[in-house]
N, C-alpha and C positions, 0 to 999 in steps of 0.2 A: 229738779234733775233735767238734763239737757235728754229731747227728745231722737229721737233713734228712729229715721226714716228710712224706707225703701230706698233701692239706689235709684238714682236719675234715666236710668238706662231700662227703666220699667215703665216710665211714664206713658210710652206709647206703643205699652205690649197689651195685644188681648187675646183670651182663650176662654170664651163663654160657652166652648163645649161644657166644661168644668167652671162656670163661672158665679156669679152671683144668684141665677136662680138654680142651679145644684144646690147652693148654701141652704138657701130657702126652702128648698125639698128634703135635704137631710134634719133642717127643724121639723118639719111637717113630720117626717118619718120617726125622730124622736117622740112625736106627740103622738104616736101611734096610727098613723093614717097611712093608709098604703097607697102605694103610686105607681102608676104604668110609664115607665121611662120608656120615650123614643128619642132620645139625645145625644146617644152614644153609641156605637159600634162593636159593643161587647158582645161577641157571642155566646158565649159558656153559661152566661145567666138565662139566655135562654135555651137552653138545653142541646145548642151545637155544641157537642163536645169533638177535641180533639181527635184524631184516628187514634187507635189502640194502640198498633205498633210503634207510631211515634211516642204513645205515652210508656210503652214497654221497653223501647231502646234508649231512653233519656233515664227509666228508672235504674235498667242496668249497668248504663256507666256513670253512675254519681258514686261508683267507689274511685271511678278516676277525673272526678272536676275537683277536688279537693284543693287544688293547685293551679295558681295562673296559668293559663295558655298562652302561645306567643301573642303578642299584641295583636297581630291583623286576624287572632282566631285560629281552629285548630285544624290538622290538615285538610282531613276527610270531610268537614265540611264546605271548607272553601274549593275543595277539588269539585266538591258535589255542585255548589254554585256556578263553579266554571263550566260544566257543563252542560248546565241546565242553561246558561246565558248561549254558549255554542250553539243550541237547540232550536234557539231564538233567532238565528243567522247573524248573531254579531260575530265579527270577525277580530282577530288579534287580541285576545282574552287569555291572558297567564294566570298564574297564580297569586302573584306580586298586585295585580290590579283589583282585589278581592279585599274586602275590609268586612269584618261581623261585626254588631253592634248589639247594643240590648234593643231591640227595633230597630225600623226605620228613623225613628224621631230620634234616636240618639245621634246617626248619622249625619243627618239632615243639620242637626246643629254642629257636628262638627266639621261636615263639611262648607257649609255658609262662614262659619267662623274663620277656616282658614281662608277662603278668599276674597274676604270685602277688609277692605279698610275705609273707616270713618267716613261718612259722606258719599259711600260709594254705592250705586241702585243695580236692585236687581228686579229683576221684571216678574211678576207673579199675576195668576190670574183672578178674575173677581167674578163671581165668585172665589174664595179657595179654601184648601184646608189651613185655618188659621195658625197653624204651628208653625209654616212659613216664614210670613207673616211676621209673627211675633221674634222668630229666631234672626230675621234679617234686622231688625230693629234693636233686638239685644247682641249683635255683634255689631253693632255701632254705621252699621250702613241702613239706606231708606228704602223701603219698599215703594215699588210704585208698579202700579194694578191696571193692567190691561184688561178690556170689553171680553167676556165670553158672552154673545150671542143668544138669548132667548128665543128671538124668532127668530133663529138661524141653529133650531135646535142646540144651543148652548154650544155651540162652537164657535173657537177665538176670533173675532174680528181682527185680521192680521193687520188692516189700515191702522187702527189703534192702535197694536203693539208695534208697525213700526213709528208711530209718531212717537211715541213715548223712548225713545231712544235717545242717549246722550253720551256725549266724552266720558262720563262718571258709570255709564251702564257697564257691568261686570257680567251679565248672565239672564237666561232666560229660563222660569220652571213652567215644567209641562205637566201636568197632574193628569193623566192617561194609563187609565178609565178614570173619569173622574170622581172626586167628592167633592160638593156635596152633592152635585146634579146628576150622577150618573152617565153620562156622556161620554162615547166611546169616536176617538178622533179618526179620520179616513186617512191612510196613507198619504193621499193627498195635500192635505193639511199638515201631516207631519213633514212632508218632504219640502214644505213653504216655512215653518218652524226653520228646519235644517239650514235651508238657504239663507233668510235672513240670520241665524247666529254665524254663517260661516262666512255672510258680506262686512259684518262688525266684528267678527274675532271674538264672537261670545260664546262662553260656556254655556251647555244645556244641562239642565237638571231634569233629571225623569223622574218623577214618584210613578210606580207604577206597581203599587200593593195591590191593587185589585186587579190584576192581569189575567185571572182565572175565575173572577165571578163573572161570569157572559152568559146573558139572556140570548133568545130569540136569535142561536146561528152565527149570532156578532163574533167576528176575528178580531182579536188584538194585536197592532204589530208594535213591535218591541222600538223605540226612536233610537237605540245607539244602532239598529240594525242597517240603518239609511242612510250612513257615511261612516265613509273610515280615517276623515280627517278632522270633524267637528270633534274637540273634547267633550266628550259625554257621561255624566256619572246618573247610572240607574240605580234608584232606591227600592229594596223589596222588602220582603219579611213574612214569618209562618204567620201573622197575626189573622190574618182575614180567611185566606183561601184554606189555612189549615187550621182554621180556629183555634189558635194558639196565642190570643192576647199576652196571657200573663208570662208566657216562657220567654217573652222579649227577646226575641232573637231574630232580627235581623241581615240584610248584606249592602253592601254599596261596591259597584262595579266600574272603576273607569277606563272608559273605551275612545278611540280615535287617537288624534295625535299629542301621544304624550310627551315627545322631542320638548316641545315648546311648552309643554306643563312641568317641567322636572322641577323647580321651584316650587309650585304649590302641592306637588305630589309630596315633596320632601316636609312642607307643612302638616299634610297630611298623615304622615310616618310620623310625626313628630306629637301629636294630638293624641294619633294613639297609642304610642307610646307613654304619653301623660295619664293615659287613663287604664295603664297597664292592660286590661285586658277585658272583653264581653265573657256576660254570664255564661258560665263552662256549662252547666247540664242544658241551657237551651241551645249550646251549641251543636251539642250532639246529638239534637232532634232533627238538623238540616237535610242530613244525609239520607235522613229515611222518609222526610217528608217527599224532598223533590222527587227520590228515587222509587216510592214505592207507587200505590196504588192511587191514583187521585179523586179519591171520593168526592171532592166538590163539583165534580159533574154528574153525581146524583141527584145534588143537591139543588141547580141550576136549570138542568133541562128540564122538558116539560111533562109536567107530574110532581117536580122535585118540589121540596116544602121552601126554599125560597123563591122558586119560580113563581109557587102558588099565592104566595104573602107576596109578592111585588107584584101581582096581577090584583089582587085582594084591594091592598092598601089604594092603587090606582084608581081603580073602580070606585071605591069611596071615596077617596078625596076629591075627585073630579065629579061625584055628584053633588058637593054641597054648593049654594052658589054662591056664582063669585070667586071662584076657585078653581084656577087652572095648572096645570102641569104639564112639562114635557116627560113623555114616559121613560123614564132611565131604562138602559140598554146593559146596565152592570153596577156591580158594588152593591149597598147595602139601605142606600138612600133616595129619598126624590125631594126637588125642592120646590114646593108650589107656590104660586104666586097667588096674593089675596089682592081683585083688584081694589086699587085704591078709590074708584067709584064707590065702590059697595063697602068697604072697609077702609076708612078715612085716618091712617093710624098715624100718628104722630112719632110716637117712642116706643119701636118694637120689642124692646127690651122689657118696657112695662108691662105691655098690653101681653106677652107671654109668660110674666108674672103671672098675672093677674089670672090668666087663664089656670096656669098649675093651681094657683090657690082654690079657685072652684072647681076646675074638673078631675085634681087630682092626677092630670097629665103633662107630663114634662116634655118639653122641645126645647129648641132650639131657635133663636131668631135668626133670622137671614143678615143682620149686620153681624153677626155673630161671625160670620164669615166673611168677613170686608164687603160685600154686598152693598152699595152706597144708599140705597133705597130700603124704609121701613115697609116692603110691602109682600116679604118672602119670607119663607119657615124653611126648617129639615125633619123630616119624619123617618124614621127608621123604621123598617118594617119587620125586624126581627123575633117579634113577638108571636106565640100561636095565634092562630087563625081566630081563634074567642076572642083573644084578650086584643086583637087588631080591630077589631069587629067594635067592643066596649069602645076602646080607647077612642076612636074616628065616628063613634057615636055620640062618646062625650064631647067632641074638639065640634061636630055639625051643630049639637045643643047651643055650646056657648058662642057659635058664630051667628047662630040664628038668635038668640037673644041680644046681640049687638045691632044685630042688623034690625031690630025691633026698636031697638032704644035709640039707634040713629035716625031709623025711617029710611033706611037704605034697603028694605028686604024688596 
């Protein structure tokens, strides 16, 4: 019989956050092995529950959730997003500029699909959140990665970004706060990116999902607040700041000069209509989440659980010989470097598969975030402190044995 193959569109798609290492981990769990998973920012499994008032309001509104909503989302939730966006200093936002979706990932795919023709290019950071690269490829576009410079605390190399703009470039993706590095960009850097987009007529796509998960009194500036003329698409969700990953509730806000983007916005409307609507119960959680007490502040301030765990993970990871890391200012992750002289790794996916099998600790290799060298990995610092100590202790022992085996101790 004829073999049924996957689409060629998937040939260049990578999502190793849930890739081969995850598949091997599932096999190990099926065999009865207990793993410590530091691969994904799934907060609920580590005891970070959504605020009770958000849960209650969603439950109360379940009887109103059986039918389809407006394709852009329910009025109350969009109104709350509009007010939230205005408090960030963004001008000219109306209800018509807001789309609700099944998490930010749903809306990222929709926005990129509406933007790119076959062969068009989208500028993406490296390292990146790999969904961006994947949806660019699936949309027929070409992902082009601009360098974020570890030697400069993972700030984008703007000269590198400029050098990669071509006549086929359609937009620039800015992930701020950044996943996987945890860096927060300064206003000066953001203004330069806006100026580059303005000079070349590019769309800005701002992934700001971690805008409230900030440490050490760091401030985040919404990219859309820095211009009224450059078309900017801002993506956010309840998943991280409100610990509601499974609610699948996110939003997209279109700002800037919309007069020159009427055809593109028509495309967004068309795609929103085609999927009928986003998950309605999740939409009911948005108004309460944005308008209520912001409990994330308790978690990220000094003494808060996330802050303590970030500090502990950083201390333990950087104590391992040959491992360095830029301390994250935001988000739930850090992106340590393995010194190639100490750890001469050729295939980092194989290396971290071996680590999983020997330590039962699950990580994602740096190339899974489209980093070009096999010398980094992302670690999630969500587990309780006891589990973090145990996991990083196992990692340290594995790396010690590796150094001894290669004579690089």
